[in-house]
C-alpha positions as CSV (number, residue, x, y, z in Angstrom):
1,M,-14.1,-7.8,-22.5
2,S,-14.3,-4.6,-20.5
3,D,-15.2,-3.7,-16.9
4,S,-18.8,-3.4,-17.9
5,D,-19.0,-7.0,-19.4
6,S,-21.1,-9.4,-17.4
7,A,-18.4,-12.1,-17.7
8,T,-15.7,-10.2,-15.8
9,P,-13.3,-12.3,-13.7
10,A,-14.1,-13.1,-10.0
11,L,-11.8,-11.6,-7.4
12,A,-11.8,-11.3,-3.6
13,I,-9.4,-10.3,-0.9
14,D,-9.3,-12.5,2.2
15,D,-9.4,-10.6,5.4
16,P,-8.2,-7.1,4.4
17,P,-5.6,-6.0,7.0
18,G,-7.4,-2.7,8.0
19,Q,-5.3,-1.4,10.9
20,V,-1.8,-2.7,11.2
21,H,0.7,-2.0,14.0
22,A,4.4,-2.1,13.3
23,T,7.4,-2.1,15.6
24,E,9.7,-1.0,12.7
25,L,9.5,0.3,9.2
26,P,9.4,-0.5,6.4
27,L,6.8,-3.2,6.9
28,E,5.6,-5.9,4.5
29,V,1.8,-6.2,4.6
30,V,0.5,-9.4,3.0
31,L,-2.8,-9.6,1.1
32,T,-4.2,-12.9,0.1
33,G,-7.2,-13.8,-1.9
34,T,-9.1,-15.8,-4.5
35,A,-9.9,-15.4,-8.1
36,A,-11.5,-17.3,-10.9
37,G,-11.1,-17.2,-14.6
38,V,-8.0,-15.0,-14.5
39,T,-4.6,-15.0,-16.1
40,G,-3.0,-12.6,-13.6
41,V,-3.5,-10.5,-10.4
42,R,-1.7,-7.3,-9.6
43,Y,-1.8,-4.6,-6.9
44,E,-1.4,-0.8,-6.9
45,V,-1.0,1.4,-3.9
46,T,-2.1,5.0,-4.4
47,D,1.2,7.0,-4.4
48,G,3.1,3.9,-3.5
49,P,4.4,0.6,-4.8
50,S,2.7,-1.7,-7.4
51,G,3.4,-5.1,-8.7
52,A,2.3,-8.6,-9.6
53,A,0.7,-10.9,-7.0
54,E,2.2,-14.3,-6.6
55,N,0.1,-17.2,-7.9
56,T,-0.3,-19.7,-5.0
57,A,-2.8,-22.0,-6.7
58,P,-1.6,-25.6,-7.2
59,A,-3.1,-25.6,-10.7
60,G,-1.4,-22.4,-11.6
61,D,-4.7,-20.7,-12.3
62,F,-4.5,-17.8,-9.8
63,S,-7.5,-19.3,-7.9
64,T,-5.4,-18.3,-4.9
65,W,-2.9,-15.5,-4.8
66,R,-0.6,-13.6,-2.4
67,A,0.8,-10.0,-2.6
68,G,3.6,-8.9,-0.2
69,I,3.4,-5.1,-0.2
70,T,6.2,-3.1,1.4
71,L,5.0,0.1,3.0
72,P,7.8,2.5,3.9
73,T,6.0,4.7,6.5
74,T,2.9,5.1,8.6
75,G,-0.3,6.4,7.2
76,T,-3.4,5.3,5.4
77,F,-2.8,3.4,2.1
78,R,-5.4,2.7,-0.5
79,V,-4.7,-0.5,-2.3
80,T,-6.4,-1.6,-5.5
81,V,-6.1,-5.3,-6.5
82,V,-6.8,-6.0,-10.2
83,A,-7.5,-9.4,-11.8
84,T,-7.3,-9.7,-15.6
85,D,-8.8,-12.5,-17.7
86,A,-7.5,-13.9,-21.1
87,G,-9.8,-11.5,-23.0
88,G,-8.5,-8.5,-21.2
89,G,-11.5,-8.1,-18.9
90,T,-10.7,-6.8,-15.4
91,R,-12.2,-6.8,-12.0
92,T,-10.9,-4.5,-9.3
93,V,-11.3,-4.7,-5.5
94,P,-10.2,-1.9,-3.1
95,A,-8.7,-2.3,0.3
96,T,-7.4,0.2,2.9
97,V,-4.4,-0.3,5.2
98,E,-3.8,1.9,8.1
99,L,-0.2,1.5,9.3
100,H,0.7,2.7,12.8
101,L,3.8,2.4,15.0
C-alpha cells in the first residue's frame, strides 16, 4: 500500500502540546495517540530527534501509543508522527510544539 491507498492505517494524536513552558532544558515532551491497523508508530522532529513510539496497548496492536521526545532548546518544533501497516502503507499526522522558558 502507499499513502494514496484508501486502506491506509488510522492515526491520531491526543491533545497536541502546542505551547509548552519549561523551567529547565532539555525537556521531554510527551505525545500520545491512537492508531488502528498498524504495526508501528514513529516520530520525526524537523532538524531534531526521531525514534519509535512506545506501544501502550494491552493487546500489543499500537491502538494506543506514547512518544517521549526530548527537546534540547526553546523554539518551534515541527513533529511528524508516522504509522505503518503490515503492507507498508503509511499515515502521517503533523504537530507543532512551541517550547518557551
